C-alpha positions, 0 to 999 in steps of 0.5 A: 405455212405448206408443205409438199402432201406426201403417202407414208408409201410413196416412192422415190424417182427410184422406184424405192418404196418409202419405209415409215419409221415407227420408232420416235426420233431423238431429235437434237435442235442445233442453234448456232449463236454469235454475240445473241446476247439480245435474243437469246432468252426470248430464242430459248424460251420458245424452242423449249416449249416448241421442244416441250410440246413435240414431246408431248404429242409424241412426235420426237422421244423424252430425251430428245434436246437442244443443242446451242453452239457458241462461235465464240461470241464477245458478249454474255452468249455463253454465259447464258448458255451455260447457266442451263448446264442442269436443264437436260433438254439443253447441252452446250458446246463452246468453241475456243474461238470464232470460226463462222457461222458454217463451221459453228454449224457443222460442229453442232452436228458433228458432235451429235451425230452419234447421239441422235436420229435426226438433227433440226438446224437453226439460227438463234434469230428463229427467223425461220418458222419454228413451227413447220418442225414437226411436218420435218420430223413427220415427213423424216418417219415417212422415210426422208432423210433430208428435209429443206425448209425453204421460205416462200416468198421474200416479201419481208426483204428489201429490194436489193437483197430480194433481187440479188438473192434472185439473181445469184440462185439463178447464175448458182445454176447456170454455174452447175451447182446444185442448190435449194432455192430460197433455202439457207440452214433451216433442215433436218437432217437423218443420222445417215446424212449427217455421217456422210456429212462427216466424210467431206472434209473441205476447210472452206464450208459452204453448207447449202452446195454440199448437203444436196450431194449428199443425195438421200431421199429429200423434200421441202417444207414452205414457211414465212420468214418472221421478223427478227426478235431483238438486235441486228444480223450478224451476217453484214453485206460483206460477209454474204458476198463472201460466202455467195463467192464462196459458195461458187468457188468451191463447187464450180470451175465455171469461172476459170472458164469464163475466164479463159473463154474471155482470154480468147475472145480478146486474143481473137479481137486482137488480131483482127484489129492487127489486120485492120491496122495493117490494112488501113497503114497500106491504103493511107488511112491511118490516124495517129493518137494515143487512144488507139495505143492506151486504150487496148492496153487498159482494157488487156491489162484489167482482163489479165489482172482479174484472170489472176485474181480468179486463178489466185482465189482458186490457189488459195483455197487449195493452199488452205485446204492442203494444210489440213487444219482443224474447222473448230476447236471445242472448248467446253461440252456439257 
């Protein structure tokens, strides 16, 4: 585990001094859960132990707690959560139906934003190292409003996942999307950041792109990703690709501009081809054949379909955004 060394009185880029927060913060650990029956007891035991240790070490307030968000699980995840209803350290939120990881996480964050000083979000499989939570809180007390948990390496990933992730972050950067490389949703947010986050009304959420837009004083802690305790990841390849595409189209219009530029390029090439065909015909060098006719048709047709598809993706997002449907519906909360 690595952390950027900082002084309580370091200056930010604007020259403002960070003010040390003397009061012990009330912390909420927000954990989105979806069909986590297999890992629930082990994960909760580890989280409660970490929470108790931080309280005993006087890092956080005695009334700190964790919020477990059931994202419409089809197994007995909610029953396990509800069994801890008498434990003041555990709160539970049941969503009426499955709304996806990002919306479930947002539901948890917005539910507790007026009850706590800061939150730390972490996935239920605990592949993110919860030991760095102490460093996150310390940095919060030193004046940072957002602390990102960033993987120090990707040695545990497959070759395919490692290289596609690397390429994806490079594409995001090239498209002008502000994101933190090798950061998922393991982060600390202070109350000011939570309040600002509540003002974003997107239906298609990509929190990894929204959080950097908040501004505030930010820093990072580094950790090594751990193996999953049990079960399988709920993020299939299709879901990861959908999240990646959502991140691109939610924060950049570059795909539209790329399609426009490509269309202009094809149009320019077509003009040169027209001139070349005309000259060839004049000097009698034309060769009859289907390739010179059919292949350009297929090529141009493919480009047109691609352009329509990209434009349709943006139109679809506009269609869903303007309806202003609720991003999640709370069924139970204790």
